[in-house]
N, C-alpha and C positions, 0 to 999 in steps of 0.2 A: 505857445508862449515863447519858447526858445528861439524859434524862427523870427517871430515878431520883434524880439529883443536883439536880433542880429548875433546870436550866439554862434560861434564857430567851433568851439571846443566843448561839446556837451559831455556830461557824465551820466550814463544810464545805470540805474541801480534797481534791484528787484523790490526793495522795501526799506524798512527802518534800519536793519543791520547794515546794509550797504550805504544808506544815507549817512548814518552816524560815522561810519568808517571814512567815507569820502570827505566829510567835513573835518574830521580829525586829521587826516593825512594831507589835505590839499586846501589851498585858499580858493574858494569857489564863490562866484556870484550866485545868488539864489536861483536865477533863471538858467544857470548851467546844469543844475541837478534835476534830472528827470526820473521820476519813479515810474518804472515800467509795470510793476506788479507781475502778473503772469503772462501778459500778452506780448511776448517778445517778437513773434512773427509779424504781427500787425505793426508794432512800433518800429521795428527795423525796416519794414517795407515802406513805411511813411518817411522815415529818416532818409532813405535812399533817394527820395524825391527832392531833397533840399541840399543846399550848398554848405554843408559842414566841412571844416578842414580836417578834423580828426574826431574820433570817438573813443571814449574810455568807458569800458564796461567793468563794473566793480560790484562784487557781491560774494555771497557764501557759495562754496563749491557744491553743496548739496542741491542748490537751485541752478547754478550756472552750468554744471556738468551736463544737465539735460539738453542744453543747446548743442553741445558736442555730440550728443546722441541723436540730434535731429528733431528734438521735441521742442517746438517753438511756443507751445502753450504749456507753461510749467506748473500749472495748478496740480496739486496732488491727486485730485479726482480725475484729471484728464491726461495725466502723464504717469509714466512708471517711475519707480524709485531709482535714484542714481547710484545707490549703494553697490549693486552688482557691477555696473559699468566702471565705477571708480576703483573697486576692488580688483577687477581684471586689469584695468589700466595701470594700477600700482604694481601689480605683479609683472606686467610687461615692461614697465618703465624701470623698475628696480631690480628685475631679474631674479626674484625670489618669491616664495610663497608668502602670501599675506594672511595674517591671522583674521579671525572672525571679528566683525564689528557690525553693529546694528544701524549706525549712521555714517554719513560721509565724514563728519568731524571725528568720529571714532576711528575711522581708517587712518586719518592723519595722525591721530594720537598714538598709533602703534609704532611710529618711527621716531628715530633720533632727529635732531634739528637738520642735519645735512640732507638726509633722505627726505624729510618732510619738505624742505625747500625745493629739492629736485622734483619731487612729485608735484608740488604746487606750481612750479615754473612750467613743467611739461603739460600739466592739465590746462593751465592758463593758455599755453600755446595752442592746444587742440581747440579750446573754446574760441580763441581769437580767430583761428582759421575758419571755423564754422560761421562765425558772425560776419567775417569779411566776405565769405562766399555768399551768404544771404544778401549782403549789401551789393553784390556784384562788383566788389572791390572799388566802389565809388570813392572811398576815402580810407585813410589809414585807421586801423583799430588797435587799441591796446586793451589788455585785460588785467585785472588784479583780483585775486581771490583772498578773502579774509575769513577768519574764524568768527565765532559768535561774539567774541570780545572786540572784534575789529582789528585784530593783529593780522598783518599781511602774511599769508601762507606762500604766495608766489605771484609772479607776474610775467607778462609777455608783451613785447612791443615797446615802443618809446613812450615813457610816461613823463618825461621832463617837460612836455608841453603844458602840463598842469602843475603850477608851482606848489611846492610843499608848504605846509604851515609851520 
C-alpha cells in the first residue's frame, strides 16, 4: 500500500503502542504508518526492494531490542526475551551494575532521567545499525524507542524528516 501510494518516508511500528506513539509525536498520512507485527525480517527484506528515501522504526524497546539481537521474528514464542540483553547492554552503556527487573521497561525504570535517556539513545543506535545492515544500507534509518505510555525513551538517526505534531 505504501509503495502504491508513493510513500517515501514510511514509519514501521510493531503494533498499537508504536502506532499510537507515532501518531502522537508526528503528523503522518495513514499510508505512511506500517504495522509490522512480529515479521521484521520479511518486512525489511521487502522494504529493501523499494525506493523509500528514509525509514523510521518506532516502538517499545522490549520488542525492538530483539532486532539488535538478530532476532527478526519477534513473536515471544519464536524469540527469546530481550530482558537479559538490555540488562547487559545497560550495564555496558552506563558502566555500572544494573538492578533486577522482570521487563525491559522495568530496566529503564531503574534509572534517573539522564541515564534513562542515555540508555534509550544508545539502544536506539544499536537497533538502527541492525536494521540498516538488514536493509544493506539502501536508505537511511532512524529509530525511536517509546515506553508503554508512548513517551520517548531515546532515539537515533535523523528524525526531522517526519514533522512533529
